[in-house]
N, CA, C and O atoms as a GROMACS GRO file, in nm:
protein
  332
    1MET      N    1   1.431   0.472  -0.223
    1MET     CA    2   1.309   0.423  -0.168
    1MET      C    3   1.316   0.272  -0.149
    1MET      O    4   1.270   0.220  -0.048
    2SER      N    5   1.374   0.203  -0.245
    2SER     CA    6   1.379   0.056  -0.234
    2SER      C    7   1.464   0.014  -0.114
    2SER      O    8   1.435  -0.088  -0.051
    3GLN      N    9   1.569   0.090  -0.083
    3GLN     CA   10   1.653   0.057   0.032
    3GLN      C   11   1.573   0.071   0.162
    3GLN      O   12   1.580  -0.017   0.249
    4ARG      N   13   1.499   0.179   0.176
    4ARG     CA   14   1.419   0.201   0.298
    4ARG      C   15   1.310   0.094   0.311
    4ARG      O   16   1.285   0.043   0.420
    5TYR      N   17   1.246   0.061   0.200
    5TYR     CA   18   1.141  -0.040   0.203
    5TYR      C   19   1.201  -0.176   0.239
    5TYR      O   20   1.141  -0.252   0.316
    6SER      N   21   1.317  -0.206   0.186
    6SER     CA   22   1.385  -0.332   0.217
    6SER      C   23   1.419  -0.339   0.366
    6SER      O   24   1.404  -0.443   0.429
    7GLU      N   25   1.465  -0.226   0.422
    7GLU     CA   26   1.495  -0.221   0.566
    7GLU      C   27   1.369  -0.247   0.647
    7GLU      O   28   1.372  -0.322   0.745
    8TRP      N   29   1.258  -0.185   0.607
    8TRP     CA   30   1.132  -0.204   0.679
    8TRP      C   31   1.087  -0.350   0.670
    8TRP      O   32   1.044  -0.408   0.769
    9LEU      N   33   1.096  -0.408   0.550
    9LEU     CA   34   1.054  -0.547   0.532
    9LEU      C   35   1.138  -0.644   0.614
    9LEU      O   36   1.089  -0.749   0.656
   10SER      N   37   1.265  -0.612   0.637
   10SER     CA   38   1.352  -0.703   0.710
   10SER      C   39   1.307  -0.723   0.854
   10SER      O   40   1.348  -0.819   0.919
   11GLY      N   41   1.222  -0.634   0.905
   11GLY     CA   42   1.171  -0.647   1.040
   11GLY      C   43   1.054  -0.743   1.054
   11GLY      O   44   1.007  -0.770   1.164
   12TRP      N   45   1.009  -0.796   0.940
   12TRP     CA   46   0.892  -0.883   0.939
   12TRP      C   47   0.926  -1.023   0.892
   12TRP      O   48   1.014  -1.042   0.807
   13LYS      N   49   0.855  -1.119   0.947
   13LYS     CA   50   0.868  -1.257   0.903
   13LYS      C   51   0.737  -1.292   0.831
   13LYS      O   52   0.629  -1.263   0.882
   14ASP      N   53   0.747  -1.352   0.715
   14ASP     CA   54   0.630  -1.394   0.637
   14ASP      C   55   0.538  -1.278   0.601
   14ASP      O   56   0.416  -1.292   0.603
   15PHE      N   57   0.595  -1.161   0.568
   15PHE     CA   58   0.513  -1.046   0.531
   15PHE      C   59   0.448  -1.068   0.395
   15PHE      O   60   0.512  -1.114   0.301
   16ARG      N   61   0.318  -1.034   0.386
   16ARG     CA   62   0.244  -1.041   0.261
   16ARG      C   63   0.158  -0.917   0.247
   16ARG      O   64   0.098  -0.871   0.344
   17ALA      N   65   0.152  -0.864   0.128
   17ALA     CA   66   0.062  -0.753   0.096
   17ALA      C   67  -0.029  -0.802  -0.016
   17ALA      O   68   0.013  -0.815  -0.130
   18ALA      N   69  -0.154  -0.828   0.020
   18ALA     CA   70  -0.248  -0.885  -0.077
   18ALA      C   71  -0.345  -0.777  -0.125
   18ALA      O   72  -0.417  -0.719  -0.045
   19PRO      N   73  -0.347  -0.751  -0.256
   19PRO     CA   74  -0.442  -0.652  -0.308
   19PRO      C   75  -0.585  -0.705  -0.293
   19PRO      O   76  -0.613  -0.821  -0.322
   20GLU      N   77  -0.674  -0.617  -0.246
   20GLU     CA   78  -0.814  -0.654  -0.230
   20GLU      C   79  -0.904  -0.588  -0.334
   20GLU      O   80  -1.004  -0.646  -0.376
   21GLU      N   81  -0.866  -0.469  -0.376
   21GLU     CA   82  -0.948  -0.397  -0.475
   21GLU      C   83  -0.860  -0.298  -0.550
   21GLU      O   84  -0.775  -0.232  -0.491
   22TYR      N   85  -0.883  -0.288  -0.680
   22TYR     CA   86  -0.815  -0.191  -0.765
   22TYR      C   87  -0.916  -0.085  -0.805
   22TYR      O   88  -1.022  -0.118  -0.858
   23ILE      N   89  -0.883   0.041  -0.781
   23ILE     CA   90  -0.970   0.151  -0.819
   23ILE      C   91  -0.895   0.236  -0.922
   23ILE      O   92  -0.798   0.303  -0.888
   24VAL      N   93  -0.941   0.231  -1.045
   24VAL     CA   94  -0.878   0.308  -1.152
   24VAL      C   95  -0.932   0.451  -1.143
   24VAL      O   96  -1.050   0.476  -1.164
   25VAL      N   97  -0.842   0.544  -1.111
   25VAL     CA   98  -0.880   0.684  -1.097
   25VAL      C   99  -0.890   0.748  -1.235
   25VAL      O  100  -0.986   0.818  -1.266
   26ASP      N  101  -0.788   0.725  -1.318
   26ASP     CA  102  -0.787   0.770  -1.457
   26ASP      C  103  -0.677   0.692  -1.530
   26ASP      O  104  -0.627   0.593  -1.476
   27ASP      N  105  -0.640   0.733  -1.650
   27ASP     CA  106  -0.544   0.659  -1.731
   27ASP      C  107  -0.404   0.648  -1.669
   27ASP      O  108  -0.327   0.560  -1.706
   28GLU      N  109  -0.372   0.736  -1.576
   28GLU     CA  110  -0.238   0.737  -1.517
   28GLU      C  111  -0.234   0.713  -1.367
   28GLU      O  112  -0.127   0.714  -1.307
   29ARG      N  113  -0.351   0.693  -1.305
   29ARG     CA  114  -0.353   0.679  -1.160
   29ARG      C  115  -0.442   0.562  -1.118
   29ARG      O  116  -0.552   0.542  -1.171
   30ILE      N  117  -0.392   0.486  -1.020
   30ILE     CA  118  -0.467   0.373  -0.968
   30ILE      C  119  -0.447   0.365  -0.816
   30ILE      O  120  -0.337   0.387  -0.766
   31LEU      N  121  -0.553   0.333  -0.746
   31LEU     CA  122  -0.547   0.313  -0.602
   31LEU      C  123  -0.572   0.166  -0.574
   31LEU      O  124  -0.669   0.108  -0.624
   32VAL      N  125  -0.486   0.106  -0.496
   32VAL     CA  126  -0.498  -0.036  -0.463
   32VAL      C  127  -0.523  -0.048  -0.313
   32VAL      O  128  -0.441  -0.007  -0.231
   33LEU      N  129  -0.639  -0.105  -0.277
   33LEU     CA  130  -0.669  -0.132  -0.137
   33LEU      C  131  -0.602  -0.263  -0.101
   33LEU      O  132  -0.619  -0.363  -0.170
   34VAL      N  133  -0.527  -0.263   0.008
   34VAL     CA  134  -0.436  -0.372   0.040
   34VAL      C  135  -0.464  -0.430   0.178
   34VAL      O  136  -0.504  -0.360   0.270
   35HIS      N  137  -0.442  -0.561   0.189
   35HIS     CA  138  -0.449  -0.631   0.318
   35HIS      C  139  -0.306  -0.676   0.349
   35HIS      O  140  -0.251  -0.761   0.280
   36ASN      N  141  -0.246  -0.618   0.455
   36ASN     CA  142  -0.110  -0.654   0.496
   36ASN      C  143  -0.115  -0.758   0.607
   36ASN      O  144  -0.191  -0.745   0.703
   37LEU      N  145  -0.032  -0.860   0.592
   37LEU     CA  146  -0.021  -0.967   0.691
   37LEU      C  147   0.125  -0.997   0.718
   37LEU      O  148   0.208  -0.988   0.628
   38GLY      N  149   0.158  -1.031   0.840
   38GLY     CA  150   0.295  -1.069   0.873
   38GLY      C  151   0.312  -1.084   1.023
   38GLY      O  152   0.217  -1.071   1.100
   39ARG      N  153   0.436  -1.112   1.062
   39ARG     CA  154   0.470  -1.127   1.204
   39ARG      C  155   0.604  -1.060   1.227
   39ARG      O  156   0.698  -1.078   1.148
   40GLY      N  157   0.613  -0.984   1.334
   40GLY     CA  158   0.739  -0.918   1.367
   40GLY      C  159   0.850  -1.019   1.387
   40GLY      O  160   0.834  -1.116   1.461
   41ARG      N  161   0.963  -0.997   1.322
   41ARG     CA  162   1.075  -1.091   1.330
   41ARG      C  163   1.126  -1.107   1.473
   41ARG      O  164   1.157  -1.218   1.516
   42VAL      N  165   1.136  -0.999   1.547
   42VAL     CA  166   1.188  -1.003   1.684
   42VAL      C  167   1.074  -1.011   1.786
   42VAL      O  168   1.078  -1.094   1.878
   43SER      N  169   0.973  -0.927   1.770
   43SER     CA  170   0.867  -0.917   1.870
   43SER      C  171   0.764  -1.029   1.861
   43SER      O  172   0.700  -1.063   1.960
   44GLY      N  173   0.747  -1.087   1.741
   44GLY     CA  174   0.642  -1.186   1.721
   44GLY      C  175   0.505  -1.122   1.703
   44GLY      O  176   0.406  -1.193   1.689
   45LEU      N  177   0.499  -0.989   1.704
   45LEU     CA  178   0.375  -0.916   1.687
   45LEU      C  179   0.309  -0.954   1.555
   45LEU      O  180   0.375  -0.959   1.452
   46THR      N  181   0.179  -0.980   1.559
   46THR     CA  182   0.105  -1.015   1.438
   46THR      C  183   0.052  -0.888   1.372
   46THR      O  184  -0.007  -0.803   1.438
   47LEU      N  185   0.074  -0.876   1.243
   47LEU     CA  186   0.021  -0.766   1.164
   47LEU      C  187  -0.091  -0.822   1.077
   47LEU      O  188  -0.070  -0.915   1.000
   48ASP      N  189  -0.210  -0.765   1.091
   48ASP     CA  190  -0.325  -0.803   1.010
   48ASP      C  191  -0.404  -0.675   0.988
   48ASP      O  192  -0.499  -0.646   1.061
   49GLU      N  193  -0.366  -0.599   0.885
   49GLU     CA  194  -0.415  -0.463   0.864
   49GLU      C  195  -0.483  -0.449   0.728
   49GLU      O  196  -0.419  -0.465   0.624
   50ARG      N  197  -0.612  -0.419   0.732
   50ARG     CA  198  -0.688  -0.400   0.608
   50ARG      C  199  -0.707  -0.253   0.573
   50ARG      O  200  -0.765  -0.223   0.468
   51SER      N  201  -0.662  -0.163   0.655
   51SER     CA  202  -0.693  -0.022   0.633
   51SER      C  203  -0.600   0.047   0.534
   51SER      O  204  -0.620   0.164   0.503
   52VAL      N  205  -0.500  -0.022   0.484
   52VAL     CA  206  -0.398   0.044   0.402
   52VAL      C  207  -0.438   0.052   0.254
   52VAL      O  208  -0.522  -0.024   0.206
   53ALA      N  209  -0.374   0.148   0.184
   53ALA     CA  210  -0.397   0.166   0.041
   53ALA      C  211  -0.267   0.216  -0.022
   53ALA      O  212  -0.191   0.290   0.041
   54ASN      N  213  -0.243   0.175  -0.145
   54ASN     CA  214  -0.126   0.219  -0.221
   54ASN      C  215  -0.174   0.293  -0.344
   54ASN      O  216  -0.255   0.241  -0.421
   55PHE      N  217  -0.124   0.414  -0.363
   55PHE     CA  218  -0.162   0.497  -0.477
   55PHE      C  219  -0.046   0.506  -0.574
   55PHE      O  220   0.065   0.543  -0.536
   56PHE      N  221  -0.071   0.471  -0.700
   56PHE     CA  222   0.033   0.471  -0.803
   56PHE      C  223  -0.001   0.571  -0.912
   56PHE      O  224  -0.115   0.579  -0.958
   57GLU      N  225   0.100   0.648  -0.954
   57GLU     CA  226   0.091   0.728  -1.077
   57GLU      C  227   0.184   0.661  -1.177
   57GLU      O  228   0.300   0.633  -1.146
   58ILE      N  229   0.134   0.637  -1.296
   58ILE     CA  230   0.208   0.562  -1.396
   58ILE      C  231   0.216   0.644  -1.525
   58ILE      O  232   0.115   0.693  -1.575
   59ARG      N  233   0.337   0.657  -1.577
   59ARG     CA  234   0.358   0.726  -1.705
   59ARG      C  235   0.458   0.646  -1.788
   59ARG      O  236   0.562   0.604  -1.737
   60GLY      N  237   0.426   0.626  -1.912
   60GLY     CA  238   0.516   0.551  -2.000
   60GLY      C  239   0.541   0.410  -1.949
   60GLY      O  240   0.649   0.354  -1.971
   61GLY      N  241   0.442   0.351  -1.882
   61GLY     CA  242   0.456   0.215  -1.832
   61GLY      C  243   0.540   0.202  -1.706
   61GLY      O  244   0.571   0.090  -1.663
   62LYS      N  245   0.577   0.316  -1.645
   62LYS     CA  246   0.660   0.312  -1.523
   62LYS      C  247   0.591   0.388  -1.410
   62LYS      O  248   0.522   0.488  -1.433
   63VAL      N  249   0.609   0.338  -1.289
   63VAL     CA  250   0.558   0.408  -1.171
   63VAL      C  251   0.645   0.530  -1.148
   63VAL      O  252   0.766   0.518  -1.129
   64VAL      N  253   0.584   0.649  -1.149
   64VAL     CA  254   0.658   0.773  -1.127
   64VAL      C  255   0.630   0.832  -0.990
   64VAL      O  256   0.700   0.922  -0.944
   65ARG      N  257   0.526   0.780  -0.924
   65ARG     CA  258   0.494   0.826  -0.789
   65ARG      C  259   0.420   0.716  -0.716
   65ARG      O  260   0.333   0.649  -0.772
   66LEU      N  261   0.457   0.697  -0.590
   66LEU     CA  262   0.390   0.599  -0.505
   66LEU      C  263   0.362   0.666  -0.371
   66LEU      O  264   0.452   0.722  -0.309
   67VAL      N  265   0.237   0.659  -0.328
   67VAL     CA  266   0.199   0.710  -0.197
   67VAL      C  267   0.140   0.594  -0.119
   67VAL      O  268   0.046   0.528  -0.165
   68LEU      N  269   0.196   0.568  -0.001
   68LEU     CA  270   0.146   0.462   0.086
   68LEU      C  271   0.059   0.524   0.194
   68LEU      O  272   0.103   0.612   0.268
   69TYR      N  273  -0.064   0.479   0.200
   69TYR     CA  274  -0.159   0.529   0.299
   69TYR      C  275  -0.181   0.424   0.407
   69TYR      O  276  -0.199   0.307   0.375
   70TRP      N  277  -0.180   0.465   0.532
   70TRP     CA  278  -0.214   0.375   0.643
   70TRP      C  279  -0.362   0.382   0.676
   70TRP      O  280  -0.409   0.314   0.767
   71ASN      N  281  -0.436   0.465   0.600
   71ASN     CA  282  -0.579   0.481   0.623
   71ASN      C  283  -0.650   0.493   0.489
   71ASN      O  284  -0.628   0.588   0.414
   72ARG      N  285  -0.736   0.397   0.458
   72ARG     CA  286  -0.808   0.396   0.331
   72ARG      C  287  -0.896   0.518   0.314
   72ARG      O  288  -0.904   0.575   0.205
   73ASP      N  289  -0.964   0.559   0.421
   73ASP     CA  290  -1.053   0.675   0.412
   73ASP      C  291  -0.976   0.800   0.373
   73ASP      O  292  -1.026   0.882   0.296
   74ARG      N  293  -0.856   0.815   0.424
   74ARG     CA  294  -0.772   0.930   0.388
   74ARG      C  295  -0.734   0.925   0.241
   74ARG      O  296  -0.737   1.027   0.172
   75ALA      N  297  -0.699   0.806   0.192
   75ALA     CA  298  -0.664   0.791   0.050
   75ALA      C  299  -0.783   0.826  -0.038
   75ALA      O  300  -0.769   0.899  -0.135
   76LEU      N  301  -0.900   0.775  -0.004
   76LEU     CA  302  -1.020   0.803  -0.082
   76LEU      C  303  -1.053   0.952  -0.080
   76LEU      O  304  -1.091   1.008  -0.182
   77ALA      N  305  -1.038   1.017   0.035
   77ALA     CA  306  -1.064   1.160   0.046
   77ALA      C  307  -0.963   1.241  -0.035
   77ALA      O  308  -1.001   1.335  -0.105
   78ASP      N  309  -0.834   1.205  -0.025
   78ASP     CA  310  -0.730   1.278  -0.100
   78ASP      C  311  -0.753   1.273  -0.251
   78ASP      O  312  -0.720   1.367  -0.323
   79LEU      N  313  -0.811   1.162  -0.297
   79LEU     CA  314  -0.835   1.144  -0.441
   79LEU      C  315  -0.978   1.182  -0.480
   79LEU      O  316  -1.020   1.158  -0.593
   80ASP      N  317  -1.050   1.239  -0.386
   80ASP     CA  318  -1.189   1.282  -0.408
   80ASP      C  319  -1.275   1.165  -0.457
   80ASP      O  320  -1.354   1.180  -0.550
   81LEU      N  321  -1.260   1.050  -0.392
   81LEU     CA  322  -1.334   0.930  -0.431
   81LEU      C  323  -1.439   0.891  -0.327
   81LEU      O  324  -1.497   0.783  -0.334
   82THR      N  325  -1.464   0.980  -0.232
   82THR     CA  326  -1.566   0.951  -0.130
   82THR      C  327  -1.702   0.980  -0.188
   82THR      O  328  -1.718   1.063  -0.277
   83GLU      N  329  -1.800   0.909  -0.136
   83GLU     CA  330  -1.937   0.927  -0.186
   83GLU      C  331  -2.008   1.036  -0.111
   83GLU      O  332  -2.124   1.065  -0.139
   0.00000   0.00000   0.00000
């Protein structure tokens, strides 16, 4: 996974992923709403995306599962966190 993520990151210049909100689901699961910013290394395309979310499952102090969502509403629905 780290190799694929590194390959993806190499396409961006000045990429930043800033956490905006942490939602504790339970003792082993957390959802982080993220604001991604960056610029395409070749295209110059600007990335300014607030809709993303990262879901972590943690056991024994280690991340055992990571799900990257491109849509916050989908993440909230999958975790039954919608109102």
